[in-house]
N, C-alpha and C positions, 0 to 999 in steps of 0.2 A: 781278836775275835769277840771280845766283849762288846765292841762297838757294832759289830755285824748282828750280834744277838739283840742288842738294844734296838737296833733299827728294825729287826724282824718283829720284836715285841711291839714296837711303836706302830708298825704297819698293821699288825693284827688288831691292835687297839683301835686304829683308825677305821679298819674294815668293820669291826664290831660296832663302832659308833655310827658309821654310815648305815649299817644294817638296821640299827635301832631307829635312826632318823627315817629311813625308808619305811619301816614298819609303822611309825607314828604318822607319816604322810598317808600311807595306805589306809590306816585306821580312820584318820580324819576324813579322808575322801569317802570311805564307806559310810561313816556316820552322816556326813553331808548328804550322800545319796539317799540314805534311809529317811532322813529328815525331809528331804524334798519329795520323796515318794509318798510319805505320810501327808504332807501339805497338799500334794496333788489329789490324793484320795479324799481328803476333807473337802477340797474345793469342788470336786466332782460330785460328791454326795450332797453338797449344798445346792449345786446347779440342778441336780436330779430332783431334789425336794422342791425347789422353786418351779421347775417345769411341771412336776406332778401337781402342785397346787394350782398352777395356771390351767392345766388341762381339766382338773376337777371343777374349777370355777366355770370354765366354758361349758362343761357338761351339765353342771347344775343350771346354768342359764338356759341351755337347750331344753332340759327337762322342764323347767318352769315355764318356758315359752310354749312347749308342746302341751303341757297340762292345761295352760290357758286356752290354747287352741282346742284341746280335748273337750273342754266344757262347752265351747261353741259348736264343736262337731256333734257332741251328744245332743245338744239342743236342736240342732239342724236335723239330725236323725229322728229325734222324737216328733218333730213337726212333719217330716216326710212320712213317717210311720202312720201318724194320725190321719194324714191326708190320704194314704193308700187304704187304710182301714175304712174310712168314710166312703171312698170311692168304691170299694168292694161291697160294702153294705148297700149303697145305693144301686149298684149294678145287680146285686143279688135280689134286692127287693123288686127291681124292674123286671127281672126275668123269672122270678119265682112262680108266677102264675103260669107262664108258658111251660116251665119244668113240671109243674103239678099236672097240667093238662096232658103233657106228653107221657108222663108216668101212668096216669089213669088210662090213657089210650092203650098203652102197651099191656097193662095189667088186665084190663077188661076185654081185650081182643082175644078171641078164641081161635086157636089154629089147629087145623087137622092134619 
């Protein structure tokens, strides 16, 4: 019986050792997974930062380009406005005598 008891103890010891080995393997796998997730997160954050910087550079280029165009647009609008003002002034001075005559006619005409 002593040998059966020793075999039983040896089997239990082997099971306990196997369980500990399995636990170590599971822990190592879990730690490796967590390390890989952390690495993937860092890589993703780096890619996001690079993409954000690229988009910001493109946006700044467009803003700079449009502000340059904006200066040209402002100058063009100023020229067009001056042309329209001078056109209206010349048109107004051309017909002002006719308007005065028409107003005088309506004001001085007596209706019954």
